[in-house]
MIPALO-137815 format. One record per residue (C-alpha): residue in three letters; x negated, y negated, z. Coordinates in steps of 0.25 Angstrom, whole numbers, plus 5000, padded with zeros to 4 digits. Layout:
<nodes>
ALAXYZ
...
</nodes>
This chain:
<nodes>
UNK489345635705
UNK488245645694
UNK488845525687
UNK488745435699
UNK487245475701
UNK486945435687
UNK487645305688
UNK486945265700
UNK485545305694
UNK485845215682
UNK486245105691
UNK484845115698
UNK484145115685
UNK484844995680
UNK484544915693
UNK483144955692
UNK482944915678
UNK483644785681
UNK482744755693
UNK481444785684
UNK482044705672
UNK482144585681
UNK480644585684
UNK480044635670
UNK479244535661
UNK479144545646
UNK477844585639
UNK477044485631
UNK475944475620
UNK474644405622
UNK474444285614
UNK472944285610
UNK473044195598
UNK472944215583
UNK471544255583
UNK471644365592
UNK471844515588
UNK472844545599
UNK474044475605
UNK475444455599
UNK474844445584
UNK475344305583
UNK474644225571
UNK473844345567
UNK473044325554
UNK472844445546
UNK472044455533
UNK472844515521
UNK471644615518
UNK471844685531
UNK471844835528
UNK473044905531
UNK473044985544
UNK472144875551
UNK472444845566
UNK472544705565
UNK473044665579
UNK473344705593
UNK474644665600
UNK474344635614
UNK475344595626
UNK475644635640
UNK476744655650
UNK476844575663
UNK477144695671
UNK476044775664
UNK477044865657
UNK476544935644
UNK476944865632
UNK477244905618
UNK477044825605
UNK477944815593
UNK477944735579
UNK479044715569
UNK479244635557
UNK480444555551
UNK481544635545
UNK481144665531
UNK479744625532
UNK478544715529
UNK477844775541
UNK476344745541
UNK475944785555
UNK476144895565
UNK475844885580
UNK475544995590
UNK476544985601
UNK475545015612
UNK474244965608
UNK474844845600
UNK473844875588
UNK474444805575
UNK474044875562
UNK474244825548
UNK475144925540
UNK475344845527
UNK474344775518
UNK474444625519
UNK474544525507
UNK474444375511
UNK474844335497
UNK476244415499
UNK476344385514
UNK475444295522
UNK476244295535
UNK476844415543
UNK477844395554
UNK478044515564
UNK478644535578
UNK477744585589
UNK478344645601
UNK477844685615
UNK478644775625
UNK478544825639
UNK479744925637
UNK480744825643
UNK480344695637
UNK479944665622
UNK479344545617
UNK479344515602
UNK478544405595
UNK478544355580
UNK477144335575
UNK476544295562
UNK475344365555
UNK474644285545
UNK474044365533
UNK472744295529
UNK472244295514
UNK471144385509
UNK470644375495
UNK471444495489
UNK472044425477
UNK471544405463
UNK471744275455
UNK472944305446
UNK473144245432
UNK474544205428
UNK475344315420
UNK475744215410
UNK474344175407
UNK474144175392
UNK473044265386
UNK472844195373
UNK472544045372
UNK472443975358
UNK471443865357
UNK471243785344
UNK469843795339
UNK469643645339
UNK469943625354
UNK468943535359
UNK467843575368
UNK468143575383
UNK469643575381
UNK470543655390
UNK471243775383
UNK471943845395
UNK472043845410
UNK471943975418
UNK472643995431
UNK472444105441
UNK473144115455
UNK472444185467
UNK473544205479
UNK472444215489
UNK472144105498
UNK470944025501
UNK469744045492
UNK470344185488
UNK471444105481
UNK470544005473
UNK470344035459
UNK469144005449
UNK469144035435
UNK467944095426
UNK467844135411
UNK467344275407
UNK467144285392
UNK466644395384
UNK466044295374
UNK464544265376
UNK464844115376
UNK466244065379
UNK466843935374
UNK467743925386
UNK467643875400
UNK468643875412
UNK468743785424
UNK468443865436
UNK469543805445
UNK470643755436
UNK470543875426
UNK470543775414
UNK469943845401
UNK469243755392
UNK468343765380
UNK466843745384
UNK466243605382
UNK465443615369
UNK466243735364
UNK467243745353
UNK468143845347
UNK467943895333
UNK469043975326
UNK468144025315
UNK467144075325
UNK467944135335
UNK469444145335
UNK469644205349
UNK468944195363
UNK469244285375
UNK468944235388
UNK469244295402
UNK469644205414
UNK469244255427
UNK469944195440
UNK469144215452
UNK469644185467
UNK468744115477
UNK468544245485
UNK468844285499
UNK468844395509
UNK469544525506
UNK469444645516
UNK468144585522
UNK467444555509
UNK467244435500
UNK468044455487
UNK468244375475
UNK469344415466
UNK469644375451
UNK470444405439
UNK470344375424
UNK471144345412
UNK470744345397
UNK471144235388
UNK471044245373
UNK470744105366
UNK471244105352
UNK470543995344
UNK471543925335
UNK470943885321
UNK470843745317
UNK470443675304
UNK469043645308
UNK468243745299
UNK467743715285
UNK467943815273
UNK466943935273
UNK466443995260
UNK466444145259
UNK465344235253
UNK464244135253
UNK463244115247
UNK463744105233
UNK463044145221
UNK463544135207
UNK462944175193
UNK463044115179
UNK462644225168
UNK462244195154
UNK463544245149
UNK464444155158
UNK465244045151
UNK465943915155
UNK467043955165
UNK466444075170
UNK466644105185
UNK465344095192
UNK465644105207
UNK466844085216
UNK466744025230
UNK467644055242
UNK467943975254
UNK468943975265
UNK469343885277
UNK468643905289
UNK469943895297
UNK470444025294
UNK471844025301
UNK472243895294
UNK471443885281
UNK471543765271
UNK471343785256
UNK469943775250
UNK469543695238
UNK468143715231
UNK467243615224
UNK465843605219
UNK465043505227
UNK463643505219
UNK462743595211
UNK463643635199
UNK463043535189
UNK464343535182
UNK464243675177
UNK465043745187
UNK466443715192
UNK467343775204
UNK468743805206
UNK469243725218
UNK470243825223
UNK469543955219
UNK468143915221
UNK467743985207
UNK466443925201
UNK466443925186
UNK465343895175
UNK465643775167
UNK464543785156
UNK463843895149
UNK462643955156
UNK461643905146
UNK462043765150
UNK461643785164
UNK460343705168
UNK460043785181
UNK459943935185
UNK460443915199
UNK461643815203
UNK461943795218
UNK463343735218
UNK463943675231
UNK465443715232
UNK466343645242
UNK467543715248
UNK468543615255
UNK469743635264
UNK471043565259
UNK472143525269
UNK473643545266
UNK473643395262
UNK472543415252
UNK471443355260
UNK470043415260
UNK469543455273
UNK468343535277
UNK467443595267
UNK466243685265
UNK465143695254
UNK464343815249
UNK463343835238
UNK463543925226
UNK462243965219
UNK462543995204
UNK461344065196
UNK461344065181
UNK461044215178
UNK460444255165
UNK460244395159
UNK459544505167
UNK458144475163
UNK457344475176
UNK456844605182
UNK456644615197
UNK455244555201
UNK454344585214
UNK453644465220
UNK452544455230
UNK452044335237
UNK451344275224
UNK452444315214
UNK452844435206
UNK452044555211
UNK452244705209
UNK451144765218
UNK451244745233
UNK450144795243
UNK450244815258
UNK449244865269
UNK449844915281
UNK449645025292
UNK450245165291
UNK451545195298
UNK452145065299
UNK453445055308
UNK454645105301
UNK455644995297
UNK454444885296
UNK454344815283
UNK453044795276
UNK452644655279
UNK451544645269
UNK452444655257
UNK453044525252
UNK453944575240
UNK455044495234
UNK455944545222
UNK456744455213
UNK457644475201
UNK457844335193
UNK459144385187
UNK460444355193
UNK461644435198
UNK461644585196
UNK460344565187
UNK459544525200
UNK460044645208
UNK459044755210
UNK458644875219
UNK457344885227
UNK456745025229
UNK455445065234
UNK454745195229
UNK453545265235
UNK453145385243
UNK454145425253
UNK455145335260
UNK454145255267
UNK454645115264
UNK455945055261
UNK456244925253
UNK457344825257
UNK458144765251
UNK458544875241
UNK459544785233
UNK459044645229
UNK459844535222
UNK458944435215
UNK457744425225
UNK457344495239
UNK456144505248
UNK455744655248
UNK455444725261
UNK454844855263
UNK455144935275
UNK454445055281
UNK455345175282
UNK454445295284
UNK453245255293
UNK452645395294
UNK452545415279
UNK451645285278
UNK450345365283
UNK448945325280
UNK448445465280
UNK449445505269
UNK449245385260
UNK448445265262
UNK449245175253
UNK450745185248
UNK451245135235
UNK452745105233
UNK453545055221
UNK454544945224
UNK455644945213
UNK456644835210
UNK457744885200
UNK458944805195
UNK460344865199
UNK461444815190
UNK460744775177
UNK460644865165
UNK459144825163
UNK458844875177
UNK457544795178
UNK456644835189
UNK455244795195
UNK454244875203
UNK453144835213
UNK452144925220
UNK451944915235
UNK450644975239
UNK450444995254
UNK449045025260
UNK449145095273
UNK448145075285
UNK447845195294
UNK448245205308
UNK447945315318
UNK449245395317
UNK448745535316
UNK448145625327
UNK447045725323
UNK447645855318
UNK447045995319
UNK446946085307
UNK447646185315
UNK448446185328
UNK447546295333
UNK446246355330
UNK445846505332
UNK444346545334
UNK443546665337
UNK442146675342
UNK441346795346
UNK441046815361
UNK439546815359
UNK439546675353
UNK438546595359
UNK438846455366
UNK439046345356
UNK439646435345
UNK440646375336
UNK442146415338
UNK443046345329
UNK443146215322
UNK444446135323
UNK444846025314
UNK445745905316
UNK445945785306
UNK446545645309
UNK447045585296
UNK446845445301
UNK445745365296
UNK444445305302
UNK444245335317
UNK445645385319
UNK445345505310
UNK444045545318
UNK444445665327
UNK443745715340
UNK443945855345
UNK443945905359
UNK444446035366
UNK445146065379
UNK445846175386
UNK445646285396
UNK444946375385
UNK444046265380
UNK442946275391
UNK442046365382
UNK442146275370
UNK441746135365
UNK442146055352
UNK441345955344
UNK442145825345
UNK441945795330
UNK441945925322
UNK442946005330
UNK442046125331
UNK442246205344
UNK441046275350
UNK440846365362
UNK440146295374
UNK438646325374
UNK438746395387
UNK440046475383
UNK439946625384
UNK441146695376
UNK441546835381
UNK442846895374
UNK442946995386
UNK443046875396
UNK443946785388
UNK444246795373
UNK445246685371
UNK445146535372
UNK446046425368
UNK445946275370
UNK446346145363
UNK445546055354
UNK445945915353
UNK445745815341
UNK445845675344
UNK445645545336
UNK445045415341
UNK446445355345
UNK446645485354
UNK447645555345
UNK447445695345
UNK447945835342
UNK447645975348
UNK447346115343
UNK447146245350
UNK445946335349
UNK446046485351
UNK444646545353
UNK444546695353
UNK443246755358
UNK442946875349
UNK442547005356
UNK441147065352
UNK440847205355
UNK439947185366
UNK440347285376
UNK440147435376
UNK441247535380
UNK441147575395
UNK441647705400
UNK442447715413
UNK441547785423
UNK442847855429
UNK443047935416
UNK441647995414
UNK442048125422
UNK443348195417
UNK444048315420
UNK444748375408
UNK445848475409
UNK445948565396
UNK446948505387
UNK446948365393
UNK446048245389
UNK445148165397
UNK445048015394
UNK443747935394
UNK443847785395
UNK442847675391
UNK443047525391
UNK442547415381
UNK442547275387
UNK442547205374
UNK443847115372
UNK444347155358
UNK444547265349
UNK443847335343
UNK442747305352
UNK443447365364
UNK444047485357
UNK443347615361
UNK443147745353
UNK442747865361
UNK441947985356
UNK441248105361
UNK439748095358
UNK439348225365
UNK439948335373
UNK439348465379
UNK439848565374
UNK440148495360
UNK441448485353
UNK442348515365
UNK442948375367
UNK443848285358
UNK443948135362
UNK444948035357
UNK444147915352
UNK445247805356
UNK445647855370
UNK444447925375
UNK445148055378
UNK444248185378
UNK444948315377
UNK444448455374
UNK444548515360
UNK445848575357
UNK445348715357
UNK444948705371
UNK446148745379
UNK445648825391
UNK444448825401
UNK444048965394
UNK443748895381
UNK442948785389
UNK442148895396
UNK441848965383
UNK441348835376
UNK440348795387
UNK439448885396
UNK439448775406
UNK440048825420
UNK440348685423
UNK441548625415
UNK441048485415
UNK440648435401
UNK439948305397
UNK440448225386
UNK439748105380
UNK440848005376
UNK440647885368
UNK441447755369
UNK441247665357
UNK441947535354
UNK442347485340
UNK441647355340
UNK440647305331
UNK439547345335
UNK440147455342
UNK439647495356
UNK439847635363
UNK439547695376
UNK439347845379
UNK439647915392
UNK439648065397
UNK440948115402
UNK440948235410
UNK442248315408
UNK442648425417
UNK443548525410
UNK444648605418
UNK445848685414
UNK447248625416
UNK448248705425
UNK449448755419
UNK450348665427
UNK451348585419
UNK452148475421
UNK452048335428
UNK451248395439
UNK450148445429
UNK450048305423
UNK449948245437
UNK448848345441
UNK448048315428
UNK448048175431
UNK447648195445
UNK446348245439
UNK445948105437
UNK446448055450
UNK446148155461
UNK446748065472
UNK448148075465
UNK448048235466
UNK447648225481
UNK448848145484
UNK449748245477
UNK449148365485
UNK449348285498
UNK450748265494
UNK451048405491
UNK450448455504
UNK451248355512
UNK452548405505
UNK452148555508
UNK451948515522
UNK453348465523
UNK453848585516
UNK453148675526
UNK453748605538
UNK455148605532
UNK455048765529
UNK454548785543
UNK455648705549
UNK456648785540
UNK456048925545
UNK456048875559
UNK457548845559
UNK457848975552
UNK457149055562
UNK457848985573
UNK459249005567
UNK458949155563
UNK459049265573
UNK458249365565
UNK457549365552
UNK457149495546
UNK456049495535
UNK456549515521
UNK455349595517
UNK454149655522
UNK453049565525
UNK451549605523
UNK450549515528
UNK449349475519
UNK447949445522
UNK447649305522
UNK446949265509
UNK445749185510
UNK446049035506
UNK445248945498
UNK445048805501
UNK446048725493
UNK445348625483
UNK446248495484
UNK445348425475
UNK445648515463
UNK446848595467
UNK447348625453
UNK445948635446
UNK445448765441
UNK443948785442
UNK443148855432
UNK441648875428
UNK441048825441
UNK441248785455
UNK441948655451
UNK442948715443
UNK443048855450
UNK444348915453
UNK444449025463
UNK445149145460
UNK446649145462
UNK447249265469
UNK448149325458
UNK449349405465
UNK449549545460
UNK450849595453
UNK451149675466
UNK451249545474
UNK451549445464
UNK452449355474
UNK451349355484
UNK452349375495
UNK451449475504
UNK452549585503
UNK451649685496
UNK450849785504
UNK449349805502
UNK449049665496
UNK447649655496
UNK446849525496
UNK445449505492
UNK444449385493
UNK444349305480
UNK443249355471
UNK442049255468
UNK442349175456
UNK441749225443
UNK440749145435
UNK441549145422
UNK442849215422
UNK443249285410
UNK444749295411
UNK445649245422
UNK446249365431
UNK447549435427
UNK448749355430
UNK450149405434
UNK451249415423
UNK451849285428
UNK450549205430
UNK450149105419
UNK448749065415
UNK448348945423
UNK449248965435
UNK448748975448
UNK449249015462
UNK449848905470
UNK449848905485
UNK450448825496
UNK449348805505
UNK450148755517
UNK451148865517
UNK450148975514
UNK449248925525
UNK450348925535
UNK450849065531
UNK449349125531
UNK449149065545
UNK450349135551
UNK449949265545
UNK448549255550
UNK449149225564
UNK450049345563
UNK448849445559
UNK448249425573
UNK449549465580
UNK449949605583
UNK451349585580
UNK452049495570
UNK453449435571
UNK454249485560
UNK455149365559
UNK454049265557
UNK453349355547
UNK454549365539
UNK454749215539
UNK453349185535
UNK453349285524
UNK454649245518
UNK454249095518
UNK452949135511
UNK453649215501
UNK454549105497
UNK453448995496
UNK452649095487
UNK453849115478
UNK454148965477
UNK452748945473
UNK452749045463
UNK454048995457
UNK453448855456
UNK452348905449
UNK453148975438
</nodes>
């Protein structure tokens, strides 16, 4: 059943397909012509320089029924595929590089299909030329061309050919020559490439055997990748010039000179000439002959060229013979060809009997003078000297050396070796040494000494050079700097220092003018001619204000050449100030054993004017003080060690003594100042350590001590608060506190007003230095803890006028110790005690706590003291 249904369905499909096939039409391409960029791609022109990957065309077609179409493209079997088409859009892309020279036409099959029908067409794509090829020379082109040297001017010697495979102007070739030689002898026809010898030019083997030329082949240019391009190539040709018989013989080693000596005899060889054929590659034999000038006394060998003497020297009528010698080429057949003629000069030489001789313009001369400016350029020759040297002998007898002898190496003579005769030239070698200021004239000896003769004849000439001066020197100071000292009380217009500069040049060039400048030159002036420096008329010099000045002095000649020197002026201090005492040091407090210092200041600027010596002029009482002369420290005599001794020395109740002190400087003349110093003498406490040193220093600065006292009070307040807090906490935590000892209340002792200005100062001998009597505890109550019954208190007695001895001290008490109290805590305890005295009944717990606290504080104070 299932198979029957499938067969029926297939039959229906075949029937439907048959019906539709009968009515479906094939798709087709649009034919838009060869100049269109879409259609069927027929007759498409494509440049060979089109880049790979370029979209070059769009296949465009349609289906009559409007069905979607697809495009295709194939090539002949075995052919290279250059294009690829997109099946839907029809875009054709170049996938391979094009080369017109390799393939100028590409045939492809393009197709269009609607799914049922497919239409294919064969189209041709023409590859258009681009200028992408260079002209190429043939590989078998020779690199060397042989050309005979007698080739006529304008003759063709070679034809160059180059091929360019491009079409049109890019394939046309023109030729040019590129030669490394400055003027080439060759030319080339630009179109045919025929290489010729230039008209008017000839080849010469003897001058140049080889010529190198470069032939450049250039195309006519064309478009390549959108730009105009001209391409070229080159080839090098070597032109070998072939020698030809066209050059006459050439004599070697000319000019020729021969000599006949007095000892010569007939047959003696005088000189030998030598000639060779100018055509060196194929030379002909040379024969020699005498043309003229021999006068029958000389002969020449025709093959060797040797000239010989035919007679004795005494028979020679002349001293010099100029013989014309002819050298001729001979062909293999014996025929004479080209020839050349030269002159042989033969001199008759006698014995060495002539020394060298110097000649001037008018004949022999041995003194030559010249006037010139100093320092001529090095290498220049002395134009005013016209010297010629000559030796009339012949040969080695006439060979001599020239040498110039003189100061240094200023000049040099050339030539240094002479044969027979020469013009003497003198060159400048050391221009700096030719100095008018060193020497106004120079004398040199010019020597000419024979070299190879046993006689060693010589000649001497003097060269005297007179130098003229030029302005070649700047003025020069006698020193690079000048140091001057001038007293500070010098009046305006005083002479300070004299500077000197000299200019060795002559005339106006040697005249020196002086001037000064610089930041320190305001107070000074200088005489332009003499160089003397003065102070300004209005100048007032003060060493205390400024003691050092420096400035520059300039020496200049008439042409503006100058030099500088530095001037240092020191204002000398004079002793014009007296020492002055510091007002703050006229009242001093002296602690026994410690010095006090008196200070004075001297406003003078320099030592010894400002060095002060101190001395005591008078004191009352006398001979109680010593004074350091350098530091100004005053101290008591060593035997005064206590206030008792001071009291015994003077009957004054007041311990303020007056001392007349002198401050004297060490200047000349010396100045001094006296003043009265009031010294309060007091006795030092027995405290030791850093605190003692600090308190002693505080005597000079009371504010520092007040700051210390304020700090101590603040610290004790904090301590009191802390202790009170601790006691309160202890009372809260404790249920019952019993007293550990019996408490006896003391009467309140009258308190004296604390002296915060001098808290540690012991007063004596008067109200200012009076100490109140200290309450000295007895041995029965040494701890001052109020635990002893019957402790009596009395008011302090009135101070005596002059105490003889201090009151007795306890066993542990040391001299100079005083009782320390804590005002804050003592006041607090006393206040509470007073308050309880008005109450009928005391709280035993509170009384015990207060007593215990007071006891501990007193014990702590006593421990700190000892």
